[in-house]
All heavy atoms as an XYZ file, in Angstrom:
838
protein
N       0.858     -1.171     -0.004
C      -0.021     -0.005     -0.010
C       0.866      1.251     -0.003
O       1.792      1.372      0.821
C      -0.900     -0.003      1.204
C      -1.697      1.212      1.403
S      -2.770      1.039      2.832
C      -3.143      2.696      3.128
N       0.565      2.131     -0.899
C       1.295      3.417     -0.914
C       0.750      4.263      0.229
O       0.006      3.847      1.039
C       1.077      4.082     -2.222
N       1.196      5.531      0.238
C       0.702      6.401      1.280
C       1.772      6.728      2.297
O       2.763      5.982      2.410
N       1.557      7.749      3.067
C       2.508      8.252      4.019
C       2.133      7.973      5.410
O       2.437      8.706      6.331
C       2.747      9.734      3.783
C       3.146     10.150      2.381
C       4.530      9.638      2.059
C       4.899     10.104      0.662
N       6.083      9.542      0.165
N       1.349      6.938      5.687
C       0.866      6.632      7.044
C       2.020      6.030      7.896
O       2.922      5.337      7.336
C      -0.323      5.690      6.994
C      -1.496      6.341      6.412
C      -1.933      5.990      5.110
C      -2.180      7.383      7.056
C      -3.043      6.600      4.568
C      -3.258      7.980      6.508
C      -3.719      7.625      5.222
O      -4.780      8.261      4.667
N       1.960      6.207      9.181
C       2.965      5.627     10.085
C       2.963      4.103     10.016
O       1.908      3.514      9.688
C       2.597      6.166     11.489
C       1.669      7.285     11.231
C       1.039      7.080      9.875
N       4.051      3.497     10.365
C       4.166      2.063     10.355
C       3.042      1.377     11.165
O       2.580      0.288     10.803
C       5.531      1.568     10.867
C       6.626      1.911      9.811
O       6.293      2.126      8.612
O       7.832      1.907     10.236
N       2.689      1.982     12.292
C       1.603      1.399     13.145
C       0.317      1.299     12.389
O      -0.402      0.360     12.520
C       1.486      2.262     14.400
C       0.462      1.731     15.401
C       1.062      0.428     16.086
N       0.155      0.022     17.113
C      -0.510     -1.169     17.073
N      -0.261     -1.998     16.096
N      -1.313     -1.494     18.037
N       0.000      2.328     11.609
C      -1.219      2.309     10.790
C      -1.075      1.256      9.708
O      -1.985      0.463      9.415
C      -1.493      3.676     10.202
C      -1.694      4.732     11.242
C      -2.690      3.627      9.237
C      -2.832      4.498     12.231
N       0.079      1.180      9.055
C       0.351      0.235      7.977
C       0.275     -1.224      8.478
O       0.044     -2.133      7.667
C       1.665      0.486      7.329
C       1.666      1.770      6.496
C       3.069      1.943      5.896
C       3.199      3.264      5.223
N       4.531      3.482      4.680
N       0.434     -1.424      9.775
C       0.349     -2.756     10.354
C      -1.081     -3.220     10.608
O      -1.304     -4.435     10.838
C       1.131     -2.796     11.696
N      -2.056     -2.377     10.432
C      -3.454     -2.733     10.571
C      -3.848     -3.630      9.415
O      -3.232     -3.621      8.363
C      -4.399     -1.493     10.603
C      -4.196     -0.575     11.795
C      -4.967      0.738     11.502
C      -4.753     -1.242     13.060
N      -4.938     -4.422      9.584
C      -5.379     -5.304      8.507
C      -5.759     -4.493      7.276
O      -6.220     -3.444      7.321
C      -6.651     -5.965      9.083
C      -6.521     -5.835     10.541
C      -5.759     -4.571     10.804
N      -5.473     -5.107      6.089
C      -5.793     -4.486      4.837
C      -7.316     -4.559      4.588
O      -7.946     -5.551      4.943
C      -5.030     -5.075      3.715
C      -3.544     -4.764      3.733
C      -2.809     -5.171      2.455
O      -3.458     -5.487      1.408
O      -1.593     -5.242      2.571
N      -7.860     -3.516      4.022
C      -9.242     -3.443      3.651
C      -9.490     -4.192      2.365
O      -8.649     -4.087      1.450
C      -9.698     -1.956      3.490
C     -11.007     -1.733      2.912
C     -12.118     -2.133      3.636
C     -11.213     -1.170      1.674
C     -13.413     -1.917      3.105
C     -12.466     -0.953      1.165
C     -13.589     -1.323      1.877
N     -10.494     -5.066      2.282
C     -10.791     -5.823      1.094
C     -11.879     -5.070      0.285
O     -13.034     -5.304      0.491
C     -11.246     -7.173      1.494
C     -11.501     -8.139      0.267
O     -10.929     -7.790     -0.794
O     -12.246     -9.031      0.400
N     -11.482     -4.092     -0.545
C     -12.449     -3.341     -1.275
C     -11.852     -2.815     -2.559
O     -10.849     -3.285     -3.057
N     -12.480     -1.746     -3.086
C     -12.132     -1.198     -4.419
C     -10.875     -0.298     -4.384
O     -10.520      0.259     -5.388
C     -13.324     -0.371     -4.935
C     -14.515     -1.157     -5.312
C     -15.590     -0.227     -5.843
N     -16.070      0.682     -4.836
C     -17.217      0.490     -4.131
N     -17.874     -0.564     -4.320
N     -17.546      1.398     -3.253
N     -10.311     -0.107     -3.221
C      -9.158      0.777     -3.128
C      -8.219      0.269     -2.012
O      -8.629     -0.590     -1.223
C      -9.560      2.218     -2.812
C     -10.469      2.358     -1.688
C      -9.984      2.530     -0.423
C     -11.856      2.313     -1.876
C     -10.825      2.671      0.658
C     -12.707      2.401     -0.788
C     -12.206      2.639      0.512
N      -6.981      0.771     -1.960
C      -6.062      0.354     -0.907
C      -6.319      1.079      0.378
O      -6.417      2.347      0.397
C      -4.585      0.689     -1.409
C      -4.121     -0.240     -2.492
O      -4.719     -1.311     -2.620
O      -3.186      0.160     -3.229
N      -6.438      0.357      1.456
C      -6.651      0.988      2.768
C      -6.272     -0.003      3.845
O      -6.233     -1.216      3.611
C      -8.146      1.394      2.885
N      -5.992      0.528      5.021
C      -5.885     -0.326      6.212
C      -7.065      0.037      7.099
O      -7.481      1.175      7.160
C      -4.502      0.017      6.890
C      -3.391     -0.574      6.208
N      -2.668      0.098      5.284
C      -2.821     -1.813      6.315
C      -1.711     -0.688      4.779
N      -1.827     -1.844      5.433
N      -7.601     -0.987      7.767
C      -8.869     -0.864      8.478
C      -8.649     -1.006     10.013
O      -8.059     -1.912     10.461
C      -9.848     -1.861      8.024
C     -11.224     -1.799      8.706
C     -12.277     -2.638      8.093
C     -12.017     -4.117      8.275
N     -13.110     -4.948      7.812
N      -9.151      0.015     10.752
C      -9.218     -0.080     12.202
C     -10.676     -0.319     12.562
O     -11.563      0.524     12.320
C      -8.736      1.192     12.838
C      -8.859      1.385     14.340
C      -7.966      0.308     15.031
C      -8.458      2.767     14.723
N     -10.980     -1.498     13.080
C     -12.354     -1.871     13.425
C     -12.737     -1.199     14.699
O     -12.034     -1.168     15.671
C     -12.505     -3.390     13.501
C     -13.869     -3.895     13.783
C     -14.626     -3.907     12.509
C     -15.941     -4.637     12.684
N     -16.950     -4.275     11.748
N     -13.907     -0.560     14.714
C     -14.473      0.021     15.914
C     -15.948     -0.398     16.054
O     -16.545     -0.846     15.073
C     -14.393      1.558     15.762
N     -16.490     -0.300     17.247
C     -17.855     -0.719     17.453
C     -18.764      0.160     16.605
O     -18.705      1.398     16.686
C     -18.239     -0.630     18.915
C     -19.612     -1.205     19.230
C     -19.926     -1.243     20.730
O     -18.943     -1.406     21.518
O     -21.102     -1.203     21.070
N     -19.588     -0.437     15.786
C     -20.554      0.257     14.895
C     -19.881      1.132     13.876
O     -20.569      1.996     13.289
C     -21.596      1.032     15.710
C     -22.444      0.163     16.594
O     -22.726     -0.954     16.196
O     -22.767      0.584     17.713
N     -18.570      0.996     13.616
C     -17.883      1.828     12.628
C     -16.631      1.116     12.155
O     -16.102      0.295     12.866
C     -17.565      3.185     13.179
N     -16.217      1.451     10.940
C     -14.891      1.063     10.426
C     -14.132      2.339     10.164
O     -14.711      3.373      9.773
C     -15.003      0.272      9.119
C     -15.668     -1.080      9.272
O     -15.395     -1.731     10.321
O     -16.398     -1.481      8.392
N     -12.833      2.367     10.429
C     -11.982      3.436     10.208
C     -10.944      3.018      9.191
O     -10.240      2.022      9.434
C     -11.247      3.935     11.507
C     -10.403      5.130     11.177
C     -12.293      4.302     12.558
N     -10.898      3.690      8.028
C     -10.001      3.309      6.938
C      -8.959      4.350      6.672
O      -9.282      5.575      6.670
C     -10.790      3.086      5.634
C     -11.941      2.077      5.727
C     -12.729      2.085      4.390
C     -11.366      0.713      5.974
N      -7.770      3.925      6.541
C      -6.617      4.825      6.199
C      -6.328      4.520      4.716
O      -5.643      3.524      4.423
C      -5.413      4.608      7.094
C      -5.719      4.854      8.525
C      -6.293      3.853      9.319
C      -5.498      6.107      9.092
C      -6.613      4.084     10.644
C      -5.803      6.325     10.429
C      -6.350      5.321     11.198
N      -6.916      5.319      3.794
C      -6.916      4.939      2.367
C      -5.893      5.733      1.580
O      -5.647      6.930      1.869
C      -8.299      5.158      1.851
N      -5.386      5.072      0.553
C      -4.435      5.729     -0.387
C      -4.899      5.422     -1.801
O      -5.232      4.291     -2.103
C      -3.040      5.170     -0.208
O      -2.557      5.473      1.089
N      -4.895      6.450     -2.662
C      -5.366      6.294     -4.033
C      -4.241      6.765     -4.966
O      -3.817      7.950     -4.851
C      -6.577      7.162     -4.288
C      -7.730      6.824     -3.346
C      -7.851      7.531     -2.125
C      -8.626      5.846     -3.607
C      -8.914      7.237     -1.238
C      -9.690      5.566     -2.770
C      -9.778      6.267     -1.618
O     -10.815      5.985     -0.704
N      -3.807      5.965     -5.922
C      -2.863      6.452     -6.910
C      -3.519      7.507     -7.808
O      -4.716      7.489     -7.999
C      -2.518      5.180     -7.733
C      -2.987      4.049     -6.889
C      -4.093      4.567     -6.052
N      -2.699      8.389     -8.381
C      -3.224      9.314     -9.383
C      -3.941      8.604    -10.496
O      -3.530      7.523    -10.933
C      -2.060     10.163     -9.959
N      -5.070      9.126    -10.914
C      -5.845      8.520    -11.968
C      -6.921      7.524    -11.477
O      -7.700      6.983    -12.280
N      -6.996      7.280    -10.187
C      -8.023      6.358     -9.642
C      -9.419      6.978     -9.859
O      -9.635      8.146     -9.574
C      -7.777      6.094     -8.153
O      -6.522      5.488     -7.978
C      -8.875      5.216     -7.583
N     -10.372      6.145    -10.323
C     -11.761      6.541    -10.443
C     -12.581      5.443     -9.787
O     -12.415      4.237    -10.032
C     -12.171      6.684    -11.936
C     -11.422      7.900    -12.580
C     -12.006      8.225    -13.931
O     -13.197      7.965    -14.160
O     -11.282      8.784    -14.715
N     -13.536      5.892     -8.917
C     -14.495      4.970     -8.269
C     -15.844      5.272     -8.907
O     -16.383      6.381     -8.732
C     -14.444      5.140     -6.760
C     -13.072      4.818     -6.220
C     -15.523      4.287     -6.103
C     -12.876      5.072     -4.727
N     -16.393      4.306     -9.627
C     -17.680      4.596    -10.350
C     -18.845      4.794     -9.380
O     -18.761      4.510     -8.138
C     -17.887      3.346    -11.169
C     -17.064      2.268    -10.590
C     -15.939      2.969     -9.812
N     -19.940      5.312     -9.916
C     -21.183      5.608     -9.131
C     -21.574      4.331     -8.324
O     -21.601      3.261     -8.873
C     -22.303      5.997    -10.012
S     -22.330      7.742    -10.352
N     -21.879      4.591     -7.070
C     -22.306      3.460     -6.198
C     -23.020      4.099     -4.975
O     -23.019      5.277     -4.767
C     -21.111      2.649     -5.729
C     -20.147      3.391     -4.894
N     -19.273      4.291     -5.393
C     -19.902      3.297     -3.571
C     -18.491      4.770     -4.394
N     -18.884      4.222     -3.286
N     -23.667      3.212     -4.214
C     -24.248      3.617     -2.929
C     -23.744      2.574     -1.914
O     -23.279      1.490     -2.265
C     -25.785      3.688     -2.946
C     -26.364      2.331     -3.316
C     -26.244      4.759     -3.896
C     -27.875      2.252     -3.156
N     -23.842      2.918     -0.646
C     -23.492      1.967      0.422
C     -24.418      2.239      1.623
O     -25.067      3.284      1.683
C     -22.059      2.011      0.803
C     -21.475      3.394      0.880
N     -21.728      4.293      1.856
C     -20.684      4.034     -0.007
C     -21.107      5.427      1.619
N     -20.466      5.335      0.509
N     -24.463      1.315      2.551
C     -25.372      1.435      3.692
C     -24.678      2.020      4.889
O     -25.200      1.900      6.006
C     -25.978      0.038      4.013
C     -24.945     -0.998      4.334
O     -23.725     -0.730      4.335
O     -25.356     -2.171      4.626
N     -23.504      2.611      4.724
C     -22.814      3.280      5.846
C     -22.867      4.825      5.652
O     -22.941      5.285      4.549
C     -21.331      2.800      5.942
O     -20.692      3.024      4.649
C     -21.226      1.362      6.322
N     -22.882      5.501      6.727
C     -22.837      6.965      6.789
C     -21.364      7.312      6.846
O     -20.732      7.088      7.862
C     -23.632      7.471      7.979
C     -23.929      8.939      7.920
O     -24.180      9.469      6.826
O     -23.975      9.580      8.982
N     -20.802      7.914      5.763
C     -19.364      8.083      5.668
C     -18.954      9.573      5.883
O     -19.532     10.435      5.295
C     -18.839      7.648      4.350
C     -18.969      6.153      4.137
O     -19.623      5.451      4.916
N     -18.331      5.635      3.090
N     -17.884      9.715      6.671
C     -17.205     10.995      6.849
C     -15.743     10.728      6.516
O     -15.203      9.668      6.792
C     -17.310     11.522      8.285
C     -18.717     11.938      8.674
C     -19.654     11.010      9.103
C     -19.089     13.289      8.581
C     -20.943     11.415      9.409
C     -20.310     13.691      8.978
C     -21.249     12.768      9.383
O     -22.536     13.150      9.731
N     -15.085     11.726      5.941
C     -13.647     11.569      5.636
C     -12.963     12.875      5.751
O     -13.542     13.945      5.622
N     -11.613     12.762      5.912
C     -10.747     13.957      5.907
C      -9.599     13.650      4.960
O      -8.990     12.587      5.067
C     -10.294     14.376      7.305
C      -9.519     13.260      8.004
C      -9.498     15.704      7.245
N      -9.326     14.559      4.049
C      -8.180     14.410      3.143
C      -6.922     14.824      3.846
O      -6.847     15.856      4.492
C      -8.418     15.278      1.889
C      -9.711     14.952      1.194
C      -7.237     15.171      0.949
C      -9.917     13.488      0.829
N      -5.890     13.959      3.778
C      -4.614     14.270      4.443
C      -3.519     14.605      3.472
O      -2.462     15.177      3.837
C      -4.190     13.086      5.353
O      -4.040     11.899      4.523
C      -5.180     12.841      6.437
N      -3.721     14.214      2.178
C      -2.702     14.480      1.133
C      -3.456     14.369     -0.215
O      -4.232     13.472     -0.409
C      -1.557     13.521      1.176
C      -0.493     13.729      0.127
C       0.690     12.742      0.303
N       0.299     11.346      0.017
C       0.770     10.667     -1.018
N       1.564     11.175     -1.888
N       0.384      9.413     -1.166
N      -3.195     15.261     -1.095
C      -3.750     15.188     -2.478
C      -5.112     15.838     -2.524
O      -5.380     16.888     -1.868
N      -6.045     15.267     -3.336
C      -7.327     15.909     -3.578
C      -8.385     14.786     -3.940
O      -8.108     13.972     -4.801
C      -7.220     16.886     -4.709
C      -8.492     17.602     -5.073
C      -8.341     18.575     -6.210
O      -7.914     18.111     -7.332
O      -8.644     19.735     -6.022
N      -9.537     14.953     -3.380
C     -10.714     14.108     -3.713
C     -11.640     14.979     -4.583
O     -11.974     16.117     -4.175
C     -11.434     13.673     -2.428
C     -12.884     13.219     -2.565
C     -13.012     11.953     -3.450
C     -13.533     13.024     -1.232
N     -12.086     14.419     -5.677
C     -13.084     15.081     -6.507
C     -14.333     14.213     -6.380
O     -14.392     13.093     -6.919
C     -12.650     15.189     -7.975
C     -11.327     15.975     -8.039
C     -13.774     15.866     -8.832
C     -10.646     15.895     -9.389
N     -15.323     14.710     -5.629
C     -16.516     13.926     -5.281
C     -17.711     14.385     -6.109
O     -18.031     15.584     -6.152
C     -16.805     14.081     -3.774
C     -18.007     13.340     -3.211
C     -17.757     11.827     -3.318
C     -18.259     13.761     -1.791
N     -18.364     13.419     -6.799
C     -19.575     13.732     -7.551
C     -20.723     13.178     -6.709
O     -20.830     11.990     -6.483
C     -19.550     12.969     -8.911
C     -18.389     13.357     -9.772
N     -18.568     14.073    -10.904
C     -17.084     13.097     -9.669
C     -17.387     14.243    -11.471
N     -16.439     13.660    -10.720
N     -21.626     14.097     -6.285
C     -22.760     13.662     -5.447
C     -23.861     14.701     -5.549
O     -23.590     15.952     -5.491
C     -22.283     13.513     -4.024
C     -23.374     12.997     -3.073
S     -22.740     12.632     -1.393
C     -22.223     14.256     -0.831
N     -25.118     14.258     -5.688
C     -26.239     15.170     -5.699
C     -26.220     16.155     -6.851
O     -26.643     17.326     -6.708
N     -25.673     15.768     -8.004
C     -25.578     16.650     -9.134
C     -24.509     17.689     -9.072
O     -24.397     18.575     -9.912
N     -23.619     17.625     -8.029
C     -22.548     18.565     -7.856
C     -21.185     17.899     -7.874
O     -21.107     16.737     -7.463
C     -22.731     19.347     -6.508
C     -23.907     20.221     -6.443
C     -23.938     21.088     -5.209
N     -23.313     20.486     -4.018
C     -23.987     19.990     -2.990
N     -25.304     20.016     -3.010
N     -23.360     19.470     -1.967
N     -20.190     18.621     -8.293
C     -18.804     18.187     -8.162
C     -18.112     19.043     -7.197
O     -18.099     20.275     -7.359
C     -18.083     18.260     -9.544
C     -18.833     17.340    -10.565
C     -16.637     17.845     -9.412
C     -18.319     17.502    -11.987
N     -17.516     18.455     -6.132
C     -16.833     19.230     -5.107
C     -15.432     18.688     -4.982
O     -15.174     17.459     -4.934
C     -17.593     19.117     -3.751
O     -18.964     19.457     -3.950
C     -16.954     20.024     -2.733
N     -14.459     19.595     -4.821
C     -13.053     19.214     -4.641
C     -12.678     19.406     -3.182
O     -12.973     20.438     -2.587
C     -12.113     20.066     -5.534
C     -12.281     19.781     -6.978
C     -11.445     20.693     -7.849
N     -11.589     20.364     -9.262
C     -10.807     19.557     -9.958
N      -9.730     19.049     -9.375
N     -10.999     19.326    -11.205
N     -11.984     18.374     -2.617
C     -11.616     18.425     -1.235
C     -10.047     18.304     -1.178
O      -9.524     17.375     -1.828
C     -12.268     17.285     -0.390
C     -13.769     17.463     -0.306
C     -14.588     16.825     -1.253
C     -14.356     18.235      0.615
C     -15.964     17.020     -1.208
C     -15.757     18.351      0.718
C     -16.514     17.744     -0.201
O     -17.883     17.873     -0.119
N      -9.428     19.104     -0.412
C      -7.937     19.105     -0.342
C      -7.541     18.871      1.145
O      -8.445     18.848      1.999
C      -7.371     20.424     -0.860
O      -7.947     21.533     -0.147
C      -7.706     20.618     -2.373
N      -6.242     18.759      1.421
C      -5.845     18.445      2.790
C      -6.496     19.344      3.852
O      -6.525     20.551      3.754
C      -4.331     18.658      2.738
C      -3.977     18.241      1.377
C      -5.108     18.828      0.534
N      -7.009     18.620      4.842
C      -7.727     19.322      5.977
C      -9.206     19.423      5.768
O      -9.919     19.665      6.727
N      -9.738     19.191      4.549
C     -11.158     19.281      4.264
C     -11.842     17.999      4.688
O     -11.385     16.883      4.390
C     -11.389     19.500      2.793
C     -11.006     20.877      2.339
O     -10.857     21.797      3.099
O     -10.864     21.035      1.060
N     -12.980     18.149      5.313
C     -13.834     17.006      5.691
C     -14.981     16.947      4.706
O     -15.451     17.953      4.216
C     -14.430     17.211      7.070
C     -13.472     16.928      8.177
C     -12.591     17.819      8.737
C     -13.326     15.689      8.893
N     -11.868     17.181      9.741
C     -12.329     15.893      9.843
C     -13.995     14.492      8.777
C     -11.918     14.874     10.696
C     -13.566     13.451      9.642
C     -12.544     13.692     10.610
N     -15.443     15.751      4.402
C     -16.626     15.553      3.579
C     -17.583     14.535      4.233
O     -17.179     13.803      5.140
C     -16.249     15.089      2.154
C     -15.665     13.697      2.076
C     -16.469     12.594      1.945
C     -14.261     13.514      2.225
C     -15.940     11.321      1.934
C     -13.740     12.238      2.201
C     -14.615     11.176      2.079
O     -14.057      9.907      2.022
N     -18.805     14.495      3.765
C     -19.802     13.593      4.271
C     -20.597     12.957      3.112
O     -21.049     13.712      2.238
C     -20.783     14.331      5.206
C     -21.865     13.497      5.728
N     -23.216     13.919      5.725
C     -21.924     12.223      6.231
C     -23.989     13.021      6.208
N     -23.257     12.004      6.529
N     -20.739     11.643      3.104
C     -21.544     10.940      2.133
C     -22.624     10.202      2.948
O     -22.258      9.172      3.630
C     -20.739      9.980      1.264
C     -21.680      9.225      0.304
C     -19.648     10.751      0.454
N     -23.850     10.656      2.919
C     -24.904      9.944      3.701
C     -25.149      8.546      3.165
O     -24.970      8.270      1.993
C     -26.128     10.810      3.498
C     -25.622     12.127      3.067
C     -24.363     11.860      2.298
N     -25.597      7.672      4.003
C     -25.937      6.315      3.604
C     -27.004      6.372      2.531
O     -27.950      7.196      2.628
C     -26.466      5.496      4.817
N     -26.893      5.546      1.512
C     -27.875      5.511      0.431
C     -27.771      6.546     -0.597
O     -28.521      6.535     -1.590
N     -26.802      7.447     -0.503
C     -26.575      8.553     -1.461
C     -25.662      8.056     -2.595
O     -24.527      7.667     -2.352
C     -25.930      9.754     -0.750
C     -25.739     10.977     -1.666
C     -26.974     11.783     -1.852
O     -27.870     11.702     -0.980
O     -27.070     12.503     -2.835
N     -26.144      8.147     -3.825
C     -25.347      7.772     -4.963
C     -24.230      8.756     -5.165
O     -24.449      9.976     -5.083
C     -26.187      7.648     -6.228
C     -25.440      7.102     -7.395
C     -26.286      6.900     -8.611
O     -26.831      7.893     -9.163
O     -26.458      5.698     -8.990
N     -23.025      8.292     -5.395
C     -21.862      9.134     -5.552
C     -20.754      8.408     -6.301
O     -20.756      7.194     -6.402
C     -21.344      9.642     -4.179
C     -20.872      8.541     -3.317
N     -21.701      7.635     -2.660
C     -19.633      8.143     -2.999
C     -21.031      6.790     -1.996
N     -19.718      7.036     -2.211
N     -19.789      9.173     -6.835
C     -18.599      8.624     -7.422
C     -17.412      9.505     -7.026
O     -17.618     10.643     -6.499
C     -18.687      8.546     -8.951
O     -18.824      9.872     -9.495
N     -16.215      9.042     -7.225
C     -15.038      9.804     -6.821
C     -13.940      9.657     -7.836
O     -13.866      8.681     -8.562
C     -14.523      9.310     -5.427
N     -13.110     10.715     -7.883
C     -11.943     10.719     -8.805
C     -10.736     11.302     -8.064
O     -10.925     12.209     -7.271
C     -12.300     11.502    -10.045
C     -11.285     11.411    -11.126
C     -11.763     12.000    -12.452
N     -11.576     13.441    -12.416
C     -12.576     14.363    -12.488
N     -13.813     13.943    -12.637
N     -12.297     15.675    -12.464
N      -9.572     10.781     -8.371
C      -8.302     11.243     -7.749
C      -7.333     11.490     -8.882
O      -6.814     10.563     -9.468
C      -7.800     10.220     -6.774
C      -8.759      9.848     -5.715
C      -9.696      8.852     -5.862
C      -8.809     10.588     -4.529
C     -10.601      8.476     -4.902
C      -9.760     10.256     -3.516
C     -10.622      9.216     -3.687
N      -7.093     12.805     -9.208
C      -6.169     13.126    -10.269
C      -4.698     13.097     -9.849
O      -3.797     13.014    -10.662
C      -6.557     14.478    -10.842
C      -7.859     14.525    -11.556
C      -8.280     15.875    -12.038
O      -7.662     16.915    -11.681
O      -9.266     15.909    -12.813
N      -4.495     13.109     -8.498
C      -3.161     13.060     -7.933
C      -3.142     12.037     -6.807
O      -4.226     11.645     -6.283
C      -2.712     14.435     -7.426
C      -3.561     14.971     -6.290
S      -3.069     16.630     -5.730
C      -3.700     17.609     -7.076
N      -1.977     11.555     -6.415
C      -1.907     10.633     -5.262
C      -2.551     11.278     -4.095
O      -2.324     12.450     -3.746
C      -0.460     10.345     -4.917
C       0.236      9.436     -5.907
C       1.642      9.068     -5.489
O       2.039      9.388     -4.361
O       2.336      8.459     -6.343
N      -3.479     10.517     -3.426
C      -4.229     11.054     -2.386
C      -4.349     10.045     -1.166
O      -4.454      8.858     -1.420
C      -5.679     11.380     -2.882
O      -5.569     12.364     -3.921
C      -6.550     11.984     -1.786
N      -4.274     10.598     -0.013
C      -4.506      9.839      1.237
C      -5.644     10.436      1.980
O      -5.854     11.695      1.953
C      -3.279      9.843      2.158
C      -2.072      9.160      1.539
O      -2.234      8.235      0.740
O      -0.919      9.539      1.852
N      -6.408      9.602      2.661
C      -7.498     10.133      3.482
C      -7.781      9.164      4.607
O      -7.387      7.978      4.591
C      -8.747     10.351      2.643
C      -9.448      9.075      2.163
C     -10.808      9.313      1.531
O     -11.529     10.152      2.072
O     -11.035      8.694      0.512
N      -8.472      9.677      5.603
C      -8.974      8.845      6.688
C     -10.485      8.872      6.561
O     -11.077      9.970      6.573
C      -8.497      9.380      8.069
C      -6.986      9.414      8.119
C      -9.041      8.475      9.193
C      -6.376     10.094      9.325
N     -11.106      7.703      6.484
C     -12.510      7.555      6.349
C     -13.175      6.869      7.572
O     -12.599      5.896      8.060
C     -12.862      6.742      5.115
C     -12.496      7.411      3.812
C     -12.915      6.505      2.624
O     -12.249      5.507      2.383
O     -13.931      6.865      2.007
N     -14.316      7.346      7.932
C     -15.078      6.811      9.035
C     -16.389      6.283      8.463
O     -17.172      7.133      8.014
C     -15.329      7.819     10.161
C     -14.033      8.381     10.720
C     -13.395      9.441     10.131
C     -13.508      7.878     11.891
C     -12.238      9.987     10.615
C     -12.349      8.374     12.416
C     -11.696      9.446     11.784
N     -16.598      5.027      8.487
C     -17.811      4.412      7.927
C     -18.654      3.943      9.092
O     -18.389      2.960      9.767
C     -17.466      3.197      7.061
C     -16.720      3.551      5.771
C     -16.078      4.666      5.491
C     -16.621      2.663      4.635
N     -15.561      4.591      4.211
C     -15.871      3.363      3.658
C     -17.046      1.404      4.359
C     -15.527      2.847      2.462
C     -16.729      0.841      3.101
C     -16.019      1.578      2.178
N     -19.718      4.719      9.387
C     -20.651      4.422     10.502
C     -21.777      3.514     10.005
O     -22.502      3.858      9.099
C     -21.188      5.715     11.073
C     -20.111      6.558     11.709
C     -19.526      7.628     11.049
C     -19.749      6.291     13.012
C     -18.526      8.381     11.639
C     -18.717      7.052     13.621
C     -18.133      8.069     12.940
N     -21.901      2.358     10.649
C     -22.934      1.356     10.289
C     -24.277      1.824     10.853
O     -24.334      2.349     11.946
C     -22.566     -0.012     10.836
C     -21.292     -0.512     10.328
N     -21.136     -1.117      9.047
C     -20.024     -0.452     10.821
C     -19.880     -1.435      8.861
N     -19.199     -0.998      9.922
N     -25.333      1.623     10.024
C     -26.692      1.986     10.432
C     -27.216      1.019     11.509
O     -26.948     -0.198     11.386
C     -27.607      2.008      9.253
C     -27.141      2.971      8.165
C     -27.080      4.422      8.583
O     -28.125      4.952      9.029
N     -25.922      5.030      8.520
N     -27.899      1.518     12.462
C     -28.435      0.607     13.526
C     -29.858      0.322     13.257
O     -30.533      1.015     12.588
C     -28.315      1.308     14.888
C     -26.862      1.382     15.338
C     -26.778      1.986     16.715
C     -25.355      2.023     17.160
N     -25.197      2.439     18.509
């Protein structure tokens, strides 16, 4: 996995999904330390988790609700559960994502 995360984070289990991440399991939530190579595109999808994320390096281009929003280091974003969205990364990007499971 690429990315500039500390060795302790890189020692966490790898996430089995559409992108490279390490997962910290928490009660009713997953915490992902994700890295995306330049040119990564995640097609339109929905999920059943309420997601919040913060960009730590690079830029997220998020397509959601008919809008395109760019997020850079320090910016937080929110993708509500059931909301269709897609993402693009034109440069190497790292982020921390919090996926809250619905009760």
